[in-house]
Steps between C-alpha positions, in 0.01 A plus 500: 500500500693280262176336390139607455288431808194284467179696566409481869168345402696175445623498860161605636342204321776268623438608858126450461557151360739420785266633770214291364698185581610587855324375810260727682649762735866447414786738432749443217855631540746488211851643518755603240819306440828589664781674322770233487859594583813366335811624682588813696229755415414366155156359418331292234224653294161512671226262386153539649299228672275408210191433709530850646551645153203305365271657759645853509728580205757646742856424395685643800672352804367532857137476389216325685147440371221438752156383387210467746180475292275458804641790699231705676664827393518534120843669519645181653398269215804577285819663629830531316810577704800648315843635586513870583765707324728707723788733418760225538313269259452786252873571493625143478227302324256750356139552597263212567132488410278771643166402649323644196721305260439179694125563483512566124694177439307269732153650531527453879346813651664483841879533484706506820871504582648159574635610839138531616408142403510337844301778666227500237476119479458485878181706469346238267656167594278412795186557293614225261493124549805418292773600257598409146879522467727463201772241448695361207322173421643437153546127446836535326674792664389518863720705727747277680702602802416866437278736693296746299297805593192279473652249743570776749141626466367150571716468811408850619126449454496165677693645792282811518165330430547132598130414539387614155446251219756501218446434130707490180470793262703311238227238466268773371747680275604163356139455386465854362832585335502230224209674321644816345305814427533664158725764659732234643523323166600832342799523736602139433480578128723806548753282683488250213541777241818619673629141502440484126707816447779350705500181294534697178805674647653164587448372146700795367780459755580131525805369315769238557724575800264755654438464873169384640488810718521722190164357396366546852604865468282539190202367692576739784531796262159433347351452847623835632450691175134405488400563861527152648534486876751214509567159351219262594781265609873483433523430126625161386742538208628147460716403203587144402495250787406775748147479362464157658514656849143623543579799722847589371537877525864590563507602131880526494600253229607562142248417226677257269451475125262211431327509837142592574401752770199464727361834623241486779409853606216722612414860579324642803289800400288668765548188719356271227726251323571331170692172464634387163761259365666485159793307351729639231816384320820687588609524136156581360431156350355199678681172435291211372491341846413830669216545252375151575492555875366855468220389266402227743470749787317753283251233398433424868453871571255550216296189574527524877392863516171401334420309820500820705129574509218528754410185689838329462655368824872592508602147604324357195660761279847409629439131423404584143805725464723218625350268237571757227864532605533122533379453142753753374784340697424176318480682168845662537663176614551564870251237618409156363128447444506138622683598818251779562212257458653273765614775739413527867225767501632630833841558342431620145800503268427847363610656829863445400456772237199694630472545875282803575141618477388714211236740631483740793282795588644839410422841646626691802737207559678325216381174653174658604274369775228252419403142574590247233198293601282785368377479143613771261265796468459795269721785620789284618845556348735203471824407332561202276864386496594153376866409469748231401847480659780281364818553708699246300442709187538840667145594396231640726184638342199659667237724342250702700207732433248675723129431446181670615218249547174611337153351470591351163862396554800725554686801367879493463623821662849436359393430143724781370819340633667311210501123545504333157842372388492681167402832657771482766769414245387781273504757776846392609648541153342835406 
C-alpha cells in the first residue's frame, strides 16, 4: 500500500456505531465507486466511496459491504464482498486483495467473492423488513445526470425487493463522520504535513516569468515523494488577477514580476485530506498594497479561527467572520463606513470583495459531510479561509488553515506552514 492502513479496530468501531443507529431488522448495502473512463480504454484514477471506506477500510473497486445486525445466523451479520483475482487480472492489472487481506484490513470475518453477492443476499433478504442504501447526498456536489454504482444498486434492490422499506445510509454516516477518531486525525495531519513540504518547495521555485504549472509540479512532486494518494482537489495556482476567480485551476499563465500568487491546494493521504491556502509575491517581496490586503486577511484568519470551538453554530460563526472581513474592507479603503451603516442587510456591500463561506468540514471528503445546523463538537476538523478579492487591482488573497476542534478550543494542524509576511519573504530570498 502507498499509505499505512488504519487499524481494523477503527472500522469495527465505525460499523458498531453505524449499526446502533439503524432500524430494527434491516440490511445495509454499500457499494464501491465505479472506475471512470476517459476515452478509448483509458481510465481516471480510482477513488473509493467514502462511506464504504469509513465502514470497511477497503480501497478497491467492485466491493460491496452488507451489514445485517439482527440476522439470525451470526455469519450473516457482516459480509464483505470483494473482487476475485483470476489469471487475466493478474497479468494485466496485478493481484487484488485476498480474502485474508480483506479480513485483516476490515475486521469483517466473512469475506465472499462479489460474483456471489446476489445469491447470498437472496438467502437473507426475506428475513429483513427493509434496506439501508447509500447515495451521494452532499449539499454542494450532488451527482447530476450521472448514474453511479450506488444508483444502480438502489434500482436493482427496488426491482428485486419492491415491498421492503428503504432508508438512507448517508443520513447515519453524515452524523458519524464529522467526529474524527485519533487515528483519523493522524492521517489528516500526515496529509497536512505533505502539503507543508510542497509549499516549501514552491517558495524555493517561484520567480518572475515562471509558469503557474511549474509551481503545481512542485506540489505534485512533494505529494508523490511522501506517499500521498493524490491531490485532494486540482490545485489552484492563480497569479495576479487569476486569484479573483475562486476556482481557477488551469494554472497555465506566466507569473509576472510584481504580482501575488494564490495557492489553494491539498493532499489526500490514506483517503483523508488536507486543504490549505497561501499567497506569496512572485518576486519575493510584497508590495505595500499587497501587504495591506494580506495583513487584513491574516487578521481575519487569526481572529476568526478563535471562534472555532465547541458549541458554536456554523451559521453564527460565518456571520462573525463576515463582520471581521467587513471591518477590514473599511480599514483598507474598499468600503465606506457610512455606506456600510446604511446598507441593505439583505445585500451587504462586503460581498463585492468577499463572496464565499470560510469554514467547512474536512476529512474523507475535502468538503466533508456534516450538517451546518449542528453545533461544533470536539473531534471535528474544519478549515478557516477568509479572503479579499479586488479584480480592479489584480489582487486576490485567501489564507486557509485546518483546525481540530478540542474541548478547550482548537489545534491548528497546519501551524508549520509559513504564513507571516516576514517569514515568507525571508524564505524566498534565502
